[in-house]
N, C-alpha and C positions, 0 to 999 in steps of 0.2 A: 225732279226725281232725279235719285241717285239710280244709276246703271252701273258703276263699274265704282269699286275702291282696290285700292291696294296699300296694304296697313295700316288700315285708318283713313285713309285719304283717299277724297274723292276727287276723280280726274276726268275729262271730258268721255263724254260716252261712245263705246268705241263702234268705228262701222259695221263690225261684223265680229260675232262670237260664233266660235264652233265647241261644241259640245263631243270629245268623242270619248264611250266607256272603251277601257285599257285591261286586257285579262290578263292576268300574272301567270303564269302555269309554266309548269315543270313538265317535258315531253322526254319520255326513253320508247326504247323498242326491248320487247321482249326477247326471249331466243327464238320464236317462231318468227320474228317480224313481226308482231301484232304492237299498234301504237297503242301507249299507257298515257293518259294524258292526268297530271292531278294539277285541279285550279285552286291557286294559291287566293287568289284576290281578287278581285274587279276595283280598278279606280278609275276616277276621271282627269282624260288630257284635256284644259281649253286652250284652244288657238285663238286669240286675240291679234283683231288690226284696227287701224284707223288710218285710215284714211291722210289728215294733216293732225300732227300731234304741235302746242306751243313749246316754247324753250321753255317757259316752266314747268308743264306735264310733263315733258320729258326728260325734266332733271329730277322731279318727282320718282318716275318711271324705272329709272338706270340707277339712282338710292337703292331702291325697294329691292332691285336682281342681283346689284352687285356684289362681288364677293363670294358669289356659291350660297348664301345664305339662303333659308326659307322666308317665303313672303306667306301673307294671310292677305287671301284676295275674297272678294264679293263681287257673284255675280247675281242677273236674275234666272227664277227658279224656272220651270217650262209653266206655263198657264197661268201660275198666277202673279206672276211678277216681283213674286218676293225673292232678297236678294239671302242666296246661300254663301254661305264661307266656307273656305276650306286653306288648307295652309298646304303650301306648294313649292315645289322649285322651277324656278323658269330657266329656260333653253331657248337658241337661235334669236334673241332681239336681232332683228334686221332694219335698216330703216338707210332713206336718203338726204342726206341735207339739203333746205330748201331757203331761197330767201325769196319772202313775200315782198315786194317790192309795192304793191299798194298799202300796204301797212308798215313798210319800212321795216323787216325784223325777221330776225331768223328763224324756221320754223324745222320741223320735223312732215318728212312725205313717207308715207306708204313704211311706217310702222307695225311691224308685229312681233309677235311672241307667243312663246307656248308656254302655258306653265301643267305640272304634272303632280298631281295630287301626292302627298307624303304617306 
């Protein structure tokens, strides 16, 4: 089953996906101090993390989010399990290089990245 895609490429299923609605608003105060809030829109912020990613999956991820471009991601919808597609900007990629002695290969540990809807 496909669980997470980036730019049409399926990579290892994330350990955790946290979906947070992000309210875009403009806040001002009137002359008497009353706060006035204009809701501009609601966008999704998707925080994705993996315990471990292979070198190949990490390469796919870094190429897709590199250069400040937008990426097309697909993640599971609540309840139905169907994938929702979203154009998003990646922010805050973090990881730790890790050598797996049993497999004899370099991997990435504690990989995390956030995607903000366009």
